[in-house]
Backbone as CSV, one residue per row, in Angstrom:
resi,resn,N_x,N_y,N_z,CA_x,CA_y,CA_z,C_x,C_y,C_z
1,MET,-3.587,7.760,8.037,-2.998,7.114,6.878,-3.593,5.778,6.659
2,ARG,-3.909,5.542,5.465,-4.903,4.258,5.186,-3.968,3.319,4.329
3,LEU,-3.974,1.940,4.528,-3.353,0.925,3.726,-4.459,-0.050,3.140
4,LEU,-4.558,-0.208,2.008,-5.317,-1.403,1.459,-4.229,-2.441,0.882
5,ILE,-4.230,-3.505,1.535,-3.031,-4.421,1.362,-3.648,-5.583,0.574
6,GLN,-2.981,-6.013,-0.454,-3.477,-7.102,-1.348,-2.236,-8.116,-1.460
7,ARG,-2.468,-9.257,-1.075,-1.562,-10.346,-1.347,-1.527,-10.782,-2.725
8,VAL,-0.332,-10.663,-3.536,-0.627,-10.935,-4.947,0.396,-11.953,-5.615
9,SER,0.092,-12.647,-6.486,0.927,-13.436,-7.282,1.928,-12.715,-8.211
10,GLU,1.192,-11.764,-8.617,1.886,-10.544,-9.481,1.072,-9.338,-9.641
11,ALA,1.753,-8.232,-9.882,1.127,-6.894,-10.040,2.046,-5.975,-10.765
12,ALA,1.391,-5.056,-11.342,2.105,-4.028,-12.263,1.371,-2.805,-12.246
13,VAL,2.027,-1.772,-12.546,1.646,-0.300,-12.732,2.060,0.095,-14.129
14,SER,1.035,0.580,-14.986,1.417,1.223,-16.239,0.938,2.605,-16.229
15,ILE,1.679,3.457,-16.943,1.523,4.948,-17.214,1.599,5.131,-18.681
16,ASP,0.596,5.610,-19.416,0.556,5.922,-20.686,0.807,4.717,-21.475
17,GLY,0.279,3.607,-21.013,0.455,2.356,-21.936,1.791,1.551,-21.647
18,GLU,2.706,2.129,-20.719,3.945,1.508,-20.435,3.986,1.100,-19.056
19,VAL,4.508,-0.220,-18.946,4.752,-0.751,-17.564,5.815,0.026,-16.937
20,THR,5.629,0.576,-15.755,6.609,1.393,-14.992,7.292,0.652,-13.876
21,SER,6.393,-0.161,-13.339,6.793,-0.900,-12.123,6.064,-2.301,-11.999
22,SER,6.678,-3.346,-11.546,6.060,-4.814,-11.579,6.521,-5.459,-10.520
23,ILE,5.923,-6.438,-9.980,6.455,-7.380,-8.823,5.824,-8.762,-9.104
24,GLY,6.537,-9.910,-8.529,5.933,-11.243,-8.489,5.237,-11.302,-7.290
25,LYS,5.393,-12.382,-6.721,4.735,-12.846,-5.510,5.152,-11.740,-4.269
26,GLY,4.208,-11.192,-3.606,4.347,-10.179,-2.629,3.173,-9.425,-2.240
27,LEU,3.180,-8.148,-2.017,2.226,-7.358,-1.428,2.096,-6.095,-2.250
28,LEU,0.727,-5.799,-2.688,0.478,-4.537,-3.367,-0.131,-3.721,-2.384
29,LEU,0.403,-2.337,-2.177,-0.146,-1.643,-1.061,-0.650,-0.440,-1.657
30,PHE,-1.949,-0.052,-1.463,-2.514,1.221,-1.867,-2.515,2.146,-0.612
31,VAL,-1.968,3.334,-0.814,-1.696,4.101,0.254,-2.600,5.343,0.137
32,GLY,-3.279,5.826,1.376,-4.050,7.021,1.192,-3.573,7.888,2.220
33,ILE,-3.301,9.059,2.111,-2.692,10.028,3.044,-3.620,11.198,3.392
34,GLU,-3.654,11.515,4.655,-4.377,12.777,5.196,-3.606,13.745,5.847
35,ASP,-4.165,14.975,6.002,-3.354,16.123,6.481,-2.661,15.771,7.886
36,ALA,-3.469,14.899,8.685,-2.965,14.778,10.021,-1.843,13.679,10.143
37,ASP,-1.498,12.984,9.084,-0.455,11.837,9.018,0.944,12.587,9.332
38,GLU,1.750,11.716,10.076,3.096,12.025,10.426,4.011,10.860,10.560
39,ASN,5.205,11.074,10.916,6.102,9.851,11.019,5.528,8.679,11.864
40,GLU,4.696,8.929,12.851,4.229,7.709,13.697,3.438,6.929,12.884
41,ASP,2.711,7.567,11.984,1.643,6.812,11.123,2.467,5.850,10.087
42,ILE,3.550,6.452,9.515,4.450,5.938,8.611,5.060,4.499,9.344
43,SER,5.701,4.845,10.394,6.269,3.605,11.300,5.310,2.668,11.583
44,PHE,4.171,3.047,12.107,3.172,2.001,12.443,2.858,1.160,11.200
45,LEU,2.469,1.722,9.993,1.912,1.003,8.943,3.093,0.274,8.207
46,CYS,4.442,0.761,8.262,5.525,-0.090,7.628,5.737,-1.253,8.545
47,LYS,5.863,-1.120,9.734,6.011,-2.290,10.819,4.909,-3.398,10.516
48,LYS,3.636,-2.811,10.459,2.437,-3.612,10.501,2.564,-4.487,9.110
49,CYS,2.709,-3.898,8.047,2.604,-4.647,6.655,3.703,-5.664,6.411
50,ILE,4.929,-5.160,6.833,5.948,-6.074,6.673,5.890,-7.539,7.489
51,ASN,5.362,-7.150,8.739,5.317,-8.391,9.671,3.972,-9.062,9.595
52,LEU,2.849,-8.590,8.801,1.725,-9.344,8.752,1.886,-10.740,8.316
53,ARG,1.339,-11.795,9.130,1.565,-13.027,8.695,0.436,-13.678,7.851
54,ILE,0.525,-13.345,6.611,-0.421,-13.525,5.473,0.083,-14.459,4.491
55,PHE,1.179,-15.153,4.442,1.708,-15.901,3.538,1.899,-17.351,4.125
56,ASP,1.524,-18.402,3.338,1.418,-19.710,3.875,2.741,-20.442,4.189
57,ASP,2.636,-20.817,5.346,3.879,-21.768,5.685,3.950,-23.122,5.107
58,GLU,4.819,-24.093,5.533,4.891,-25.347,4.856,3.691,-26.306,5.112
59,ASN,2.754,-25.872,6.068,1.513,-26.612,6.379,0.328,-25.882,5.513
60,GLY,0.437,-24.786,4.890,-0.695,-24.202,4.107,-1.352,-23.291,5.181
61,VAL,-0.772,-22.928,6.255,-1.331,-21.902,7.158,-0.749,-20.594,6.963
62,MET,-1.501,-19.487,6.931,-0.949,-18.099,6.890,-0.258,-17.722,8.052
63,ASN,1.156,-17.866,8.081,1.918,-17.913,9.255,3.217,-17.224,8.931
64,ARG,3.439,-16.749,7.736,4.659,-16.061,7.448,4.299,-14.602,6.747
65,SER,5.280,-13.846,6.964,5.399,-12.376,6.545,5.928,-12.257,5.132
66,VAL,5.863,-11.027,4.565,6.389,-10.833,3.346,7.894,-10.677,3.512
67,LEU,8.430,-10.321,4.709,9.826,-10.309,5.135,10.348,-11.814,5.125
68,GLU,9.696,-12.603,5.750,10.227,-14.214,5.804,10.228,-14.770,4.487
69,THR,9.229,-14.383,3.588,9.080,-15.112,2.398,9.914,-14.502,1.314
70,GLU,10.545,-13.401,1.590,11.235,-12.457,0.561,10.402,-12.024,-0.544
71,GLY,9.136,-11.694,-0.142,8.370,-11.374,-1.152,8.623,-9.930,-1.604
72,GLU,8.028,-9.492,-2.797,8.237,-8.060,-3.197,6.996,-7.184,-2.734
73,MET,7.197,-5.995,-2.956,6.317,-5.013,-2.670,6.101,-3.824,-3.702
74,LEU,4.803,-3.464,-3.935,4.583,-2.461,-4.802,3.614,-1.406,-4.205
75,VAL,4.033,-0.190,-4.139,3.329,0.870,-3.346,2.576,1.820,-4.379
76,VAL,1.517,1.985,-4.155,0.650,2.871,-5.096,-0.089,4.035,-4.353
77,SER,0.006,5.116,-4.525,-0.689,6.132,-3.842,-2.207,6.259,-4.376
78,GLN,-3.103,6.392,-3.363,-4.512,6.339,-3.842,-5.364,7.270,-2.749
79,PHE,-5.532,8.386,-3.327,-6.265,9.212,-2.462,-7.490,8.903,-2.188
80,THR,-8.234,8.132,-3.148,-9.596,7.762,-2.752,-9.726,6.885,-1.704
81,LEU,-8.897,6.358,-1.053,-8.979,5.595,0.161,-9.662,6.435,1.412
82,HIS,-9.519,7.759,1.157,-10.318,8.716,2.114,-11.588,9.300,1.727
83,ALA,-12.075,8.392,0.700,-13.490,9.012,0.101,-14.551,8.900,1.377
84,SER,-15.289,9.878,1.423,-16.502,9.868,2.306,-17.610,9.653,1.554
85,THR,-18.553,8.764,1.751,-19.818,8.714,1.127,-21.005,8.839,1.948
86,LYS,-20.960,9.614,2.947,-22.084,9.994,3.842,-23.054,10.776,3.229
87,LYS,-22.776,11.698,2.152,-23.843,12.485,1.889,-23.848,12.168,0.260
88,GLY,-24.971,12.065,-0.251,-25.251,11.969,-1.661,-24.617,10.640,-2.316
89,ASN,-24.443,10.770,-3.625,-23.771,9.582,-4.353,-22.382,9.984,-4.913
90,ARG,-22.042,11.209,-4.803,-20.607,11.598,-5.315,-19.775,11.637,-4.007
91,PRO,-18.725,10.716,-4.055,-17.881,10.850,-2.750,-17.064,12.086,-2.824
92,SER,-16.673,12.434,-1.414,-16.117,13.563,-1.173,-14.556,13.078,-0.627
93,TYR,-13.545,13.846,-1.152,-12.298,13.671,-0.769,-11.529,14.588,0.062
94,ILE,-12.339,15.146,0.716,-11.949,16.354,1.638,-10.899,15.963,2.573
95,ARG,-10.849,14.704,3.021,-9.884,14.249,3.981,-8.514,13.902,3.564
96,ALA,-8.594,13.570,2.204,-7.207,13.333,1.477,-6.312,14.550,1.465
97,ALA,-5.062,14.340,1.801,-3.944,15.404,1.790,-3.944,15.950,0.491
98,LYS,-3.691,17.151,0.288,-3.177,17.790,-0.898,-1.683,17.433,-1.330
99,PRO,-1.370,17.493,-2.647,0.028,16.964,-2.980,1.224,17.528,-2.175
100,GLU,1.165,18.717,-1.712,2.292,19.280,-0.988,2.475,18.630,0.198
101,ILE,1.531,18.049,0.951,1.536,17.422,2.204,1.686,15.981,1.944
102,ALA,1.032,15.360,0.854,0.945,13.824,0.757,2.251,13.377,0.142
103,ILE,2.770,14.294,-0.832,4.040,13.562,-1.586,5.166,13.414,-0.578
104,PRO,5.698,14.263,0.314,6.592,14.062,1.358,6.319,12.787,2.144
105,ILE,5.167,12.709,2.516,4.689,11.443,3.374,4.788,10.073,2.690
106,TYR,4.323,10.258,1.351,4.333,8.963,0.643,5.759,8.726,0.235
107,GLU,6.584,9.663,-0.013,8.070,9.302,-0.294,8.817,8.687,0.913
108,GLN,8.418,9.292,2.130,8.985,8.829,3.367,8.588,7.276,3.738
109,PHE,7.265,7.073,3.312,6.580,5.891,3.588,7.419,4.787,2.763
110,CYS,7.671,5.065,1.535,8.566,4.077,0.605,9.890,3.948,1.071
111,ILE,10.430,5.057,1.385,12.002,4.983,1.815,12.065,4.141,3.290
112,THR,11.164,4.277,4.265,11.069,3.649,5.196,10.859,2.057,5.118
113,LEU,9.785,1.841,4.205,9.505,0.433,3.893,10.674,-0.277,3.238
114,THR,11.512,0.370,2.323,12.649,-0.316,1.732,13.647,-0.509,2.759
115,GLU,13.983,0.407,3.666,14.772,0.149,4.905,14.625,-1.135,5.588
116,TRP,13.358,-1.114,6.018,12.829,-2.135,6.872,12.635,-3.515,6.245
117,LEU,12.386,-3.455,4.885,12.291,-4.694,4.023,13.638,-5.258,3.747
118,GLN,14.589,-4.378,3.597,15.946,-4.445,3.192,16.087,-4.968,1.701
119,ARG,15.192,-4.436,1.034,15.313,-4.536,-0.370,14.412,-3.550,-1.069
120,PRO,14.617,-3.255,-2.339,13.884,-2.100,-3.050,12.434,-2.410,-3.008
121,VAL,11.650,-1.386,-3.030,10.214,-1.441,-3.139,9.760,-0.750,-4.330
122,GLN,8.778,-1.458,-5.220,8.548,-0.791,-6.468,7.462,0.302,-6.053
123,THR,7.227,1.149,-6.848,6.302,2.304,-6.615,5.598,2.681,-8.032
124,GLY,4.459,3.287,-7.879,3.681,3.877,-9.062,4.257,5.286,-8.951
125,LYS,3.609,6.165,-9.650,4.037,7.570,-9.761,2.943,8.574,-9.129
126,PHE,3.204,9.355,-7.976,2.326,10.018,-7.422,1.504,10.990,-8.258
127,GLY,0.105,10.928,-8.167,-0.646,11.786,-9.065,-0.889,11.352,-10.376
128,ALA,-0.122,10.466,-10.831,-0.204,10.059,-12.283,-1.632,9.298,-12.462
129,ASP,-2.068,9.103,-13.728,-3.193,8.417,-14.302,-2.583,6.957,-14.282
130,MET,-2.636,6.069,-13.411,-2.097,4.757,-13.544,-3.147,3.659,-13.603
131,LYS,-2.694,2.502,-14.429,-3.391,1.440,-14.651,-2.779,0.424,-13.781
132,VAL,-3.550,-0.356,-12.789,-2.951,-1.337,-11.921,-3.545,-2.552,-12.247
133,GLN,-2.559,-3.649,-12.609,-3.017,-4.912,-12.861,-2.512,-5.736,-11.794
134,LEU,-3.300,-6.841,-11.215,-2.964,-7.514,-10.243,-3.652,-8.949,-10.357
135,VAL,-2.897,-9.866,-9.784,-3.527,-11.143,-9.539,-3.559,-11.387,-7.954
136,ASN,-4.721,-11.172,-7.348,-4.889,-11.317,-5.979,-4.743,-12.824,-5.641
137,ASP,-3.862,-13.000,-4.749,-3.609,-14.413,-4.303,-4.447,-14.684,-3.125
138,GLY,-5.439,-15.584,-3.272,-6.148,-16.091,-2.010,-7.720,-16.108,-2.433
139,PRO,-8.481,-14.956,-2.405,-7.763,-13.573,-2.373,-7.659,-13.172,-0.861
140,VAL,-6.599,-12.279,-0.796,-6.295,-11.973,0.632,-6.176,-10.226,0.441
141,THR,-7.126,-9.709,1.064,-7.075,-8.092,1.097,-7.410,-7.572,2.436
142,ILE,-6.619,-6.714,2.964,-6.564,-6.211,4.337,-6.616,-4.658,4.288
143,TRP,-7.450,-4.073,5.166,-7.472,-2.642,5.374,-6.866,-2.197,6.691
144,ILE,-6.096,-1.264,6.506,-5.416,-0.816,8.004,-5.583,0.655,7.959
145,ASP,-6.042,1.338,8.984,-6.108,2.648,9.248,-4.995,3.145,10.487
146,SER,-4.264,3.800,10.203,-3.394,4.145,11.295,-3.894,4.966,12.557
147,LYS,-5.090,5.440,12.226,-5.733,6.343,13.333,-6.718,5.328,14.120
148,ASN,-6.898,4.042,13.675,-7.732,3.092,14.435,-6.944,1.958,14.934
149,ARG,-6.109,2.192,15.895,-5.067,1.000,16.311,-5.677,0.166,17.508
150,GLU,-6.720,0.499,17.842,-7.288,-0.422,19.026,-8.315,-1.460,18.559
């Protein structure tokens, strides 16, 4: 399971020209799921992203988490995080899980994140053609792969 985390001052998802989810200051999480992902990956990534100290404290040092700053979260599924570009110029998405595997994992990730954050998490719509708008704050962008924990 892979996360691309962006600290944002605002972000929104639109589907068919209509805003379906939006947040203010917080984290935009792009989530890529593969067949080998399981509950352990969900727990690891949820814990990691809500506790990452990437928000400024009173001294302007990145020392606070989204949990501490009461920031918001927007979760968007993105199978392209598992793109392989080793051969040729057309990415292969062979490692990305098919919807029957990915949807339950994505949904459980959002449920777990909501429970641990102790407030609602906004989401995109799995498999939809989404337009994502964001203002990256910093910019701060962090990549985490649950299979590379060392």
